[in-house]
C-alpha positions as a printed Julia matrix, in Angstrom:
90×3 Matrix{Float64}:
  61.83  129.31   83.86
  65.11  129.07   85.19
  67.46  131.37   83.23
  70.7   129.5    81.84
  73.29  131.19   83.65
  71.08  129.57   87.38
  70.77  126.25   85.17
  74.62  125.99   84.57
  75.21  127.04   88.05
  72.8   124.41   89.41
  75.03  121.0    86.69
  78.16  122.64   88.46
  76.82  122.09   91.63
  75.69  119.26   91.02
  79.04  117.63   89.07
  81.28  119.29   91.95
  78.79  117.32   94.83
  79.22  114.33   92.97
  82.98  114.29   92.38
  83.67  115.54   96.36
  81.2   112.73   97.38
  83.34  109.81   95.09
  86.31  111.39   96.65
  85.23  110.96  100.15
  83.79  107.56   99.31
  87.35  106.4    97.18
  89.31  107.87  100.46
  87.38  106.03  102.82
  87.69  102.83  101.18
  91.83  103.06  100.8
  91.61  103.88  104.59
  89.58  100.85  104.52
  91.57   98.55  102.5
  94.88   99.87  104.53
  93.57   99.14  107.97
  92.33   95.64  106.89
  95.21   94.25  104.72
  97.07   95.65  108.45
  95.11   93.56  110.61
  95.47   90.43  108.42
  99.25   91.07  107.79
  99.64   91.45  111.43
  97.57   88.48  112.66
  99.06   85.9   110.16
 102.79   86.66  111.27
 101.43   86.16  114.92
 100.14   83.33  114.34
 103.22   81.87  112.59
 105.15   83.08  115.23
 102.85   80.97  117.86
 102.69   77.85  115.39
 105.43   78.05  113.17
 104.29   74.83  111.74
 101.17   76.35  109.97
 102.82   78.9   108.06
 101.51   77.53  104.27
  97.97   77.41  105.67
  98.37   80.56  107.39
 100.01   81.97  104.32
  97.16   81.17  102.18
  94.27   82.22  103.97
  96.14   85.69  104.4
  96.43   86.25  100.41
  92.71   85.32  100.68
  91.63   87.75  102.89
  93.87   90.57  101.55
  92.13   89.41   98.13
  89.11   89.99   99.61
  89.79   93.33  100.96
  91.21   94.53   97.89
  88.94   93.7    95.74
  86.36   95.45   97.99
  87.75   98.41   97.16
  87.96   98.02   93.42
  83.73   97.52   93.96
  83.79  100.53   95.69
  85.72  102.36   93.16
  83.29  101.15   90.11
  80.2   102.05   92.9
  81.6   105.68   92.35
  82.38  106.19   88.33
  79.2   104.56   88.32
  77.5   107.49   90.13
  79.78  110.21   89.16
  79.49  109.76   85.76
  76.73  107.68   84.82
  73.99  108.93   87.61
  75.1   112.58   87.23
  74.4   112.56   83.42
  70.19  113.36   84.21
Protein backbone atom coordinates (compact mmCIF):
# COMPACT_ATOMS: atom_id res chain seq x y z
CA UNK A 1 0.00 0.00 0.00
CA UNK A 2 1.42 3.35 -1.06
CA UNK A 3 1.76 6.11 1.47
CA UNK A 4 -0.15 9.37 0.95
CA UNK A 5 3.16 11.18 0.39
CA UNK A 6 4.16 8.76 -2.37
CA UNK A 7 0.76 9.08 -3.99
CA UNK A 8 0.93 12.88 -3.86
CA UNK A 9 4.43 12.84 -5.37
CA UNK A 10 3.29 10.46 -8.11
CA UNK A 11 0.36 12.74 -8.92
CA UNK A 12 2.63 15.80 -8.99
CA UNK A 13 5.08 14.09 -11.34
CA UNK A 14 2.23 13.03 -13.64
CA UNK A 15 0.80 16.57 -13.75
CA UNK A 16 4.24 18.11 -14.32
CA UNK A 17 4.97 15.65 -17.13
CA UNK A 18 1.64 16.40 -18.77
CA UNK A 19 2.19 20.16 -18.57
CA UNK A 20 5.77 19.98 -19.87
CA UNK A 21 4.72 17.66 -22.70
CA UNK A 22 1.80 19.94 -23.55
CA UNK A 23 4.09 22.96 -23.59
CA UNK A 24 6.54 21.24 -25.90
CA UNK A 25 3.72 20.18 -28.23
CA UNK A 26 2.32 23.72 -28.35
CA UNK A 27 5.77 25.23 -28.91
CA UNK A 28 6.55 22.91 -31.79
CA UNK A 29 3.07 23.44 -33.22
CA UNK A 30 3.57 27.21 -33.12
CA UNK A 31 6.96 26.81 -34.80
CA UNK A 32 5.42 24.68 -37.54
CA UNK A 33 2.59 27.17 -38.07
CA UNK A 34 5.05 30.06 -38.30
CA UNK A 35 7.21 28.20 -40.82
CA UNK A 36 4.17 27.20 -42.86
CA UNK A 37 2.82 30.76 -42.93
CA UNK A 38 6.22 32.14 -43.89
CA UNK A 39 6.71 29.65 -46.69
CA UNK A 40 3.21 30.27 -48.06
CA UNK A 41 3.77 34.03 -47.94
CA UNK A 42 7.16 33.90 -49.65
CA UNK A 43 5.88 31.67 -52.43
CA UNK A 44 2.86 33.92 -52.94
CA UNK A 45 5.11 36.95 -53.27
CA UNK A 46 7.36 35.04 -55.70
CA UNK A 47 4.37 33.97 -57.80
CA UNK A 48 2.99 37.50 -57.98
CA UNK A 49 6.42 38.86 -58.88
CA UNK A 50 6.70 36.36 -61.78
CA UNK A 51 3.13 36.82 -63.05
CA UNK A 52 1.41 39.96 -61.75
CA UNK A 53 -1.84 39.09 -63.54
CA UNK A 54 -2.52 36.14 -61.18
CA UNK A 55 -2.44 38.30 -58.04
CA UNK A 56 -6.07 37.72 -57.03
CA UNK A 57 -5.88 33.95 -57.55
CA UNK A 58 -2.55 33.71 -55.71
CA UNK A 59 -3.89 35.80 -52.84
CA UNK A 60 -6.98 33.61 -52.53
CA UNK A 61 -4.83 30.49 -52.43
CA UNK A 62 -2.53 32.13 -49.89
CA UNK A 63 -5.35 32.95 -47.48
CA UNK A 64 -6.77 29.45 -47.84
CA UNK A 65 -3.36 27.94 -47.06
CA UNK A 66 -2.76 30.20 -44.08
CA UNK A 67 -6.21 29.35 -42.75
CA UNK A 68 -5.51 25.63 -42.97
CA UNK A 69 -2.09 26.00 -41.35
CA UNK A 70 -3.53 28.02 -38.48
CA UNK A 71 -6.40 25.55 -38.10
CA UNK A 72 -3.87 22.77 -37.53
CA UNK A 73 -2.31 24.79 -34.70
CA UNK A 74 -5.68 25.26 -33.01
CA UNK A 75 -6.43 21.54 -33.39
CA UNK A 76 -3.07 20.95 -31.67
CA UNK A 77 -4.18 23.31 -28.88
CA UNK A 78 -7.41 21.34 -28.40
CA UNK A 79 -5.48 18.07 -28.17
CA UNK A 80 -3.09 19.51 -25.58
CA UNK A 81 -5.99 20.72 -23.46
CA UNK A 82 -7.64 17.32 -23.84
CA UNK A 83 -4.51 15.39 -22.87
CA UNK A 84 -3.41 17.67 -20.03
CA UNK A 85 -6.70 18.46 -18.34
CA UNK A 86 -9.03 15.61 -19.27
CA UNK A 87 -6.89 12.48 -19.54
CA UNK A 88 -4.73 13.54 -16.61
CA UNK A 89 -7.64 13.10 -14.15
CA UNK A 90 -7.48 9.30 -14.33
